C-alpha positions as CSV (number, residue, x, y, z in Angstrom):
1,M,-10.7,-24.7,-14.6
2,S,-14.3,-23.9,-14.0
3,S,-15.4,-20.3,-14.5
4,E,-17.0,-20.3,-11.1
5,L,-15.3,-21.1,-7.7
6,H,-16.8,-21.6,-4.3
7,T,-15.2,-21.1,-0.9
8,D,-16.1,-20.7,2.8
9,I,-13.8,-17.7,3.3
10,A,-12.3,-15.5,0.6
11,I,-9.2,-13.5,1.5
12,I,-8.1,-10.7,-0.8
13,G,-4.4,-9.9,-0.4
14,A,-1.6,-12.4,0.4
15,G,0.6,-10.1,2.4
16,P,1.3,-10.8,6.1
17,A,-2.3,-10.0,7.2
18,G,-3.9,-12.2,4.5
19,I,-1.5,-15.0,5.1
20,A,-2.1,-14.9,8.9
21,A,-5.9,-14.9,8.3
22,A,-5.7,-17.9,6.0
23,I,-3.6,-19.9,8.5
24,A,-6.0,-19.2,11.3
25,A,-9.1,-19.9,9.3
26,C,-7.7,-23.2,7.8
27,A,-6.7,-24.3,11.3
28,Q,-10.5,-24.1,12.2
29,G,-11.4,-26.4,9.3
30,A,-12.6,-23.8,6.9
31,H,-12.1,-23.9,3.1
32,V,-10.1,-20.8,2.3
33,T,-9.3,-19.1,-1.0
34,L,-6.4,-16.6,-0.9
35,V,-6.4,-14.2,-3.8
36,D,-3.5,-11.9,-4.7
37,D,-2.4,-10.0,-7.8
38,N,1.3,-10.8,-7.4
39,P,2.9,-14.0,-8.7
40,R,3.9,-15.2,-5.2
41,P,2.5,-14.6,-1.7
42,G,4.2,-12.1,0.6
43,G,2.8,-8.7,-0.2
44,Q,5.1,-5.7,-0.6
45,I,7.0,-6.3,2.6
46,W,7.8,-10.0,1.8
47,R,7.8,-9.5,-1.9
48,G,9.2,-12.4,-3.9
49,G,7.8,-15.1,-1.6
50,P,9.5,-17.4,0.8
51,S,12.7,-17.6,-1.1
52,Q,13.4,-13.8,-0.6
53,A,11.6,-13.2,2.7
54,P,13.5,-12.5,5.9
55,A,14.2,-15.4,8.2
56,S,11.5,-14.1,10.6
57,A,8.9,-14.9,8.0
58,S,9.9,-18.4,7.2
59,S,7.7,-20.0,9.8
60,T,4.7,-18.1,8.5
61,F,5.3,-19.3,5.0
62,R,5.7,-22.9,6.2
63,Q,2.4,-22.7,8.0
64,L,0.7,-21.3,4.8
65,A,2.1,-24.1,2.8
66,D,0.8,-26.7,5.3
67,S,-2.6,-24.9,5.6
68,Q,-4.3,-26.3,2.5
69,A,-5.5,-22.8,1.6
70,R,-6.2,-22.5,-2.1
71,L,-3.9,-19.7,-3.5
72,L,-5.0,-17.8,-6.6
73,S,-1.9,-15.8,-7.6
74,G,-1.9,-13.2,-10.3
75,F,-5.6,-12.5,-9.9
76,R,-7.2,-9.1,-9.0
77,V,-10.7,-8.2,-8.1
78,A,-12.3,-6.5,-11.1
79,A,-16.0,-6.1,-9.9
80,I,-18.7,-7.3,-7.6
81,P,-21.4,-9.1,-9.6
82,A,-23.7,-9.7,-6.7
83,P,-23.6,-10.0,-2.9
84,G,-21.3,-12.9,-1.9
85,Q,-19.5,-12.8,-5.3
86,L,-16.3,-11.4,-6.6
87,L,-15.3,-11.2,-10.2
88,L,-11.6,-12.1,-10.5
89,E,-9.4,-11.5,-13.5
90,D,-5.9,-12.6,-14.4
91,P,-4.1,-11.8,-17.7
92,H,-5.8,-14.7,-19.5
93,R,-9.2,-15.3,-18.0
94,A,-11.9,-14.3,-15.5
95,Q,-13.7,-16.3,-12.8
96,V,-16.5,-15.7,-10.4
97,L,-15.7,-16.5,-6.8
98,R,-18.6,-17.2,-4.4
99,Y,-17.8,-16.9,-0.7
100,G,-19.5,-17.2,2.6
101,K,-17.2,-14.7,4.5
102,L,-14.8,-12.1,3.1
103,I,-11.5,-10.9,4.6
104,I,-10.0,-7.9,2.9
105,A,-6.2,-7.5,3.4
106,S,-5.7,-5.1,0.5
107,G,-2.6,-3.4,1.9
108,A,-1.5,0.1,1.1
109,R,0.2,2.2,-1.5
110,E,2.6,5.1,-1.3
111,R,1.4,8.6,-1.1
112,L,2.9,10.4,-4.1
113,L,2.7,14.2,-4.2
114,P,3.5,16.4,-7.3
115,F,6.6,18.5,-7.6
116,P,8.3,19.9,-10.7
117,G,9.8,17.0,-12.7
118,W,8.1,14.2,-10.9
119,T,6.9,12.6,-14.1
120,L,10.5,12.2,-15.5
121,P,11.6,8.6,-16.1
122,G,13.9,7.7,-13.2
123,V,11.6,9.3,-10.6
124,T,9.6,6.7,-8.6
125,G,8.1,6.1,-5.2
126,A,10.6,5.2,-2.6
127,G,8.9,1.9,-1.9
128,G,8.2,1.5,-5.6
129,L,12.0,1.6,-6.3
130,Q,12.5,-0.9,-3.5
131,A,9.9,-3.2,-5.1
132,L,11.6,-2.8,-8.5
133,V,14.9,-3.9,-7.0
134,K,13.3,-6.9,-5.3
135,G,11.8,-7.8,-8.7
136,G,15.2,-7.8,-10.4
137,L,16.0,-4.2,-11.3
138,D,19.8,-3.9,-11.5
139,V,20.9,-0.8,-9.6
140,R,24.6,-1.7,-9.1
141,D,26.7,1.5,-8.9
142,Q,23.7,3.6,-9.7
143,H,23.5,6.9,-7.8
144,I,20.2,7.2,-5.9
145,V,18.5,9.9,-3.8
146,L,15.6,9.0,-1.5
147,A,13.2,11.6,-0.1
148,G,9.8,11.9,1.6
149,T,8.9,10.7,5.1
150,G,8.7,7.7,7.4
151,P,10.5,4.5,8.2
152,L,10.0,3.2,4.6
153,L,12.8,5.5,3.4
154,L,15.3,3.6,5.6
155,A,14.0,0.2,4.6
156,S,14.2,1.1,1.0
157,A,17.7,2.6,1.4
158,A,18.9,-0.6,3.0
159,T,17.5,-2.7,0.2
160,L,19.1,-0.5,-2.5
161,R,22.4,-0.5,-0.7
162,A,22.4,-4.2,-0.4
163,A,21.8,-4.4,-4.1
164,G,24.9,-2.4,-4.8
165,A,23.5,1.0,-5.3
166,Q,25.2,4.2,-4.1
167,V,22.6,5.9,-1.9
168,L,23.7,9.5,-1.9
169,L,21.4,10.8,0.8
170,I,18.0,10.5,2.5
171,A,15.9,13.6,2.8
172,E,13.3,13.3,5.6
173,Q,10.7,16.1,5.7
174,A,9.9,15.7,9.4
175,P,11.8,18.1,11.7
176,W,14.4,16.8,14.2
177,S,12.0,17.4,17.2
178,Q,9.5,14.9,15.8
179,L,12.1,12.4,14.9
180,A,13.6,12.6,18.4
181,R,10.2,12.1,20.0
182,F,9.5,9.1,17.8
183,G,12.9,7.6,18.6
184,W,12.2,8.0,22.3
185,A,8.8,6.4,22.0
186,L,10.4,3.3,20.4
187,K,11.7,2.4,23.8
188,A,8.3,0.9,24.5
189,Y,8.7,-1.3,21.4
190,P,12.1,-3.1,21.8
191,A,11.7,-5.2,18.6
192,K,11.1,-2.1,16.5
193,L,13.9,-0.2,18.3
194,A,16.2,-3.1,17.4
195,Q,15.0,-3.0,13.8
196,A,15.6,0.7,13.6
197,A,19.1,0.3,15.1
198,S,19.8,-2.5,12.5
199,L,18.8,-0.2,9.7
200,A,20.9,2.6,11.0
201,W,23.9,0.3,11.1
202,Q,23.3,-1.0,7.5
203,L,23.1,2.7,6.4
204,G,26.2,3.8,8.1
205,G,27.8,6.6,6.1
206,V,24.6,7.6,4.2
207,P,23.8,11.2,5.0
208,Y,20.3,11.5,6.6
209,H,18.8,15.0,6.6
210,H,15.8,16.1,8.6
211,A,13.5,19.0,7.8
212,S,14.5,18.4,4.2
213,H,12.6,17.7,0.9
214,V,12.7,17.6,-2.9
215,L,12.2,20.8,-4.7
216,A,12.5,19.5,-8.3
217,A,13.7,16.6,-10.4
218,L,16.0,17.8,-13.2
219,G,16.4,16.5,-16.7
220,Q,15.1,16.6,-20.3
221,T,14.0,13.1,-21.3
222,R,15.2,11.3,-18.2
223,L,16.2,12.2,-14.6
224,E,19.6,13.8,-14.5
225,G,19.6,15.3,-11.0
226,V,17.6,16.6,-8.2
227,Q,17.3,20.0,-6.4
228,L,16.8,19.6,-2.6
229,Q,16.0,21.8,0.3
230,L,18.2,20.6,3.1
231,G,17.3,22.5,6.2
232,A,18.1,26.1,5.4
233,R,20.2,25.5,2.3
234,T,19.5,24.2,-1.2
235,L,21.6,21.6,-3.0
236,T,21.6,20.3,-6.6
237,L,22.8,16.8,-6.9
238,P,23.3,14.6,-10.0
239,C,21.7,11.2,-9.7
240,D,20.3,8.2,-11.7
241,W,17.2,7.5,-9.6
242,L,15.1,9.5,-7.3
243,G,12.7,7.7,-4.9
244,V,10.1,9.9,-3.2
245,G,7.3,8.7,-1.0
246,Y,5.3,10.5,1.7
247,G,4.1,7.6,3.7
248,L,1.5,5.0,3.0
249,L,-2.3,5.1,2.3
250,P,-4.7,2.2,2.9
251,N,-6.1,0.6,-0.3
252,T,-9.9,1.0,0.3
253,E,-11.3,0.8,-3.2
254,L,-12.8,-2.7,-2.7
255,L,-14.1,-1.8,0.8
256,R,-15.8,1.3,-0.5
257,A,-17.4,-0.7,-3.4
258,L,-18.8,-3.1,-0.8
259,H,-20.2,-0.1,1.2
260,C,-18.0,-0.6,4.2
261,Q,-17.7,2.4,6.5
262,I,-14.4,4.3,5.9
263,S,-13.1,6.8,8.5
264,Q,-9.9,8.9,8.1
265,G,-9.0,7.0,5.0
266,A,-9.2,3.5,6.6
267,A,-11.8,0.8,7.2
268,E,-13.8,1.1,10.4
269,V,-13.7,-2.3,12.2
270,D,-14.9,-3.7,15.6
271,A,-12.8,-5.7,18.0
272,L,-13.0,-8.8,15.9
273,M,-12.0,-6.9,12.7
274,Q,-15.5,-7.0,11.2
275,T,-16.5,-4.0,9.1
276,S,-19.8,-2.2,9.1
277,Q,-21.0,-4.9,6.7
278,A,-21.8,-8.3,8.3
279,G,-19.5,-11.1,7.2
280,I,-16.9,-8.7,5.8
281,Y,-13.6,-8.2,7.7
282,A,-10.7,-5.8,7.1
283,V,-7.2,-6.4,8.3
284,G,-3.7,-5.0,8.1
285,E,-2.9,-1.7,6.4
286,A,-6.5,-1.5,5.2
287,T,-7.5,-0.6,8.8
288,G,-4.7,1.9,9.2
289,I,-0.9,2.0,8.6
290,G,0.8,0.2,11.4
291,G,3.4,-2.3,10.1
292,V,3.8,-6.1,9.9
293,D,3.1,-6.9,13.6
294,K,-0.3,-5.2,13.5
295,A,-1.0,-7.0,10.2
296,L,-0.2,-10.4,11.5
297,L,-2.3,-9.9,14.6
298,E,-5.3,-8.6,12.9
299,G,-5.2,-11.4,10.3
300,R,-5.2,-14.0,13.0
301,I,-8.2,-12.3,14.8
302,A,-10.2,-12.1,11.6
303,G,-9.4,-15.6,10.5
304,L,-10.7,-16.9,13.8
305,A,-13.7,-14.6,14.0
306,A,-14.8,-15.5,10.4
307,T,-14.9,-19.2,11.3
308,G,-16.9,-18.7,14.4
309,A,-14.1,-19.0,16.9
310,A,-15.1,-15.8,18.5
311,A,-13.7,-16.6,22.0
312,A,-10.3,-17.2,20.6
313,A,-10.4,-14.1,18.5
314,Q,-11.6,-12.1,21.5
315,A,-8.7,-13.3,23.5
316,L,-6.3,-11.7,21.0
317,A,-8.2,-8.5,20.6
318,P,-6.6,-6.6,23.6
319,K,-3.1,-7.1,22.1
320,R,-4.2,-4.9,19.2
321,K,-4.3,-1.8,21.4
322,R,-0.5,-1.8,21.5
323,Q,-0.2,-2.0,17.7
324,L,-2.7,0.8,17.3
325,A,-0.7,3.0,19.7
326,F,2.4,2.4,17.4
327,A,0.3,3.3,14.4
328,A,-0.7,6.6,16.1
329,L,3.0,7.3,16.7
330,L,3.7,7.0,13.0
331,D,0.8,9.2,12.0
332,K,1.8,11.9,14.6
333,H,5.5,12.1,14.1
334,F,5.7,11.8,10.3
335,A,2.8,14.2,9.5
336,L,3.2,16.2,6.3
337,Q,4.8,19.6,6.7
338,P,2.9,22.4,4.9
339,A,5.8,23.0,2.4
340,I,5.3,19.6,0.8
341,T,1.9,20.6,-0.5
342,Q,3.2,23.8,-2.0
343,L,5.8,22.4,-4.4
344,A,3.7,22.0,-7.5
345,Q,4.0,24.8,-10.0
346,P,1.2,25.9,-12.4
347,D,2.5,23.7,-15.2
348,T,3.2,20.7,-12.9
349,L,1.0,17.7,-13.8
350,V,-1.1,16.4,-10.9
351,C,-3.0,13.8,-12.9
352,R,-0.4,12.0,-14.9
353,C,-2.7,9.7,-16.7
354,E,-4.8,12.5,-18.3
355,D,-2.1,15.2,-18.3
356,V,-4.0,17.6,-16.0
357,S,-2.0,20.4,-14.6
358,H,-2.0,22.1,-11.2
359,A,-3.2,25.4,-12.8
360,S,-6.2,23.6,-14.4
361,L,-7.3,22.0,-11.2
362,Q,-7.1,25.2,-9.2
363,L,-10.1,26.4,-11.2
364,F,-12.4,24.0,-9.5
365,D,-13.9,23.5,-6.0
366,S,-14.4,19.7,-5.8
367,W,-13.1,16.4,-7.0
368,R,-16.3,15.7,-8.9
369,E,-16.3,19.0,-10.7
370,A,-12.6,18.5,-11.7
371,K,-13.3,15.0,-13.0
372,L,-16.3,16.2,-15.1
373,Q,-14.3,19.1,-16.7
374,T,-10.8,17.7,-17.0
375,R,-11.0,13.8,-16.7
376,C,-8.7,14.1,-13.7
377,G,-8.8,10.6,-12.0
378,M,-10.3,8.9,-15.0
379,G,-7.1,7.4,-16.4
380,A,-5.5,4.0,-16.0
381,C,-4.9,4.4,-12.3
382,Q,-8.5,5.6,-11.7
383,G,-7.5,8.3,-9.3
384,R,-5.3,6.1,-7.0
385,I,-2.4,8.6,-7.4
386,C,-4.0,12.0,-8.2
387,G,-7.0,11.4,-5.8
388,A,-4.7,11.4,-2.8
389,A,-2.7,14.3,-4.3
390,C,-5.9,16.4,-4.8
391,E,-6.9,15.7,-1.2
392,S,-3.6,16.9,0.1
393,L,-3.3,19.9,-2.3
394,Y,-7.0,21.1,-2.4
395,G,-8.7,19.4,0.5
396,W,-11.0,17.5,-1.9
397,Q,-12.7,14.2,-0.9
398,G,-13.2,11.5,-3.4
399,S,-16.7,10.8,-4.7
400,G,-16.6,7.0,-4.2
401,D,-15.5,4.0,-6.3
402,R,-17.5,2.5,-9.0
403,P,-17.0,-0.8,-10.8
404,P,-14.9,-2.0,-12.5
405,L,-12.3,-1.4,-9.7
406,L,-9.5,-1.5,-12.3
407,P,-9.3,-1.4,-16.1
408,T,-10.9,-4.7,-17.1
409,R,-11.5,-6.6,-20.3
410,L,-15.0,-6.5,-21.6
411,G,-15.0,-10.3,-21.8
412,S,-14.3,-10.5,-18.1
413,L,-17.3,-8.3,-17.3
414,L,-19.5,-10.8,-19.2
415,E,-18.2,-13.7,-17.1
416,P,-20.9,-13.6,-14.4
417,T,-23.6,-13.9,-17.1
418,L,-21.8,-16.8,-18.7
419,A,-21.3,-18.5,-15.3
420,K,-25.0,-18.2,-14.6
421,A,-25.9,-19.6,-18.0
422,N,-23.5,-22.6,-17.6
423,P,-23.6,-23.5,-13.9
424,T,-21.1,-26.2,-12.7
């Protein structure tokens, strides 16, 4: 395969938003390259590809298969060699991708916040544990506790239970008043209300506690149990796995590196999903957490707009207001309670990559100062976990993203020079 590829439209991320964008753009006759770091398309929500996706996604996968989009699976964006170029890397090689337009469907990651014992083996993100099970982790007869906030807890619990796990309880940090208001608001979204009812039926018998959260994970070399605050009482419970996640955060590293405007943690876009940079579009969770329906709609709009079908894209734009209203409901009713950011003890690690404690970071006034003095955020995850934690705990704002976007082989970084020296 040549070390340099060309495409009309490059789409980064093959979740629902990226897939929808690819289908729409290919239908307009564009040459599309869809890039994703997973082995199969589908993103986190349809992880495992068409064979494991729900029936509701089968039509979308069929359209993708018929679309003639070029799919680069197992590739991630390492750097930006020049305008209109991306440096892609897989475990074996690197390639330069030249594009005319770019659609970023980079999805989201869980917000993980520190508490005593959160680095023990057996403690994961709630969505991370769901992904492990979808990837083949055997949890049959394992005792599992889920905690955090948001609908992802229910979806994860349903996946785990279907895989044979014993879900002992779900601890939701939001108070009952907020949950009740959210449930009432779902009346305006019949499909989502039906989905919630289906999850509740699948989880019949699993205790669901509101105004509750993890206090500490217990164990010496591996998780042995969890201490929980359940309303006004505390409970210590033995378990094999603990999944904790406080909602989702948009992945904006590539957008920031491309100098796209970011507001409140998400990409700013216009009605046609174009960012502040001409020819660069953002869709799905990258523009704000809102679920699969929002992602599919935004992908279609961007796919049409990027190919010049502005009228067709504009016709879909008004439908997005409804999806944005649902996103606002999620943000409002599952907002973090103050107690969650006060769980870390002085010796609790906040930066797990570089072993930087809460006590160490409390000595500084900014993210930049802490990085310079402690290497916080300079480990393998490059601040993707501790950066959000520091923002929640200390109010720090990140200082921007610099290439490479992920730990990258030196040989890969040389690829743009080699491609220029040996054009194809």
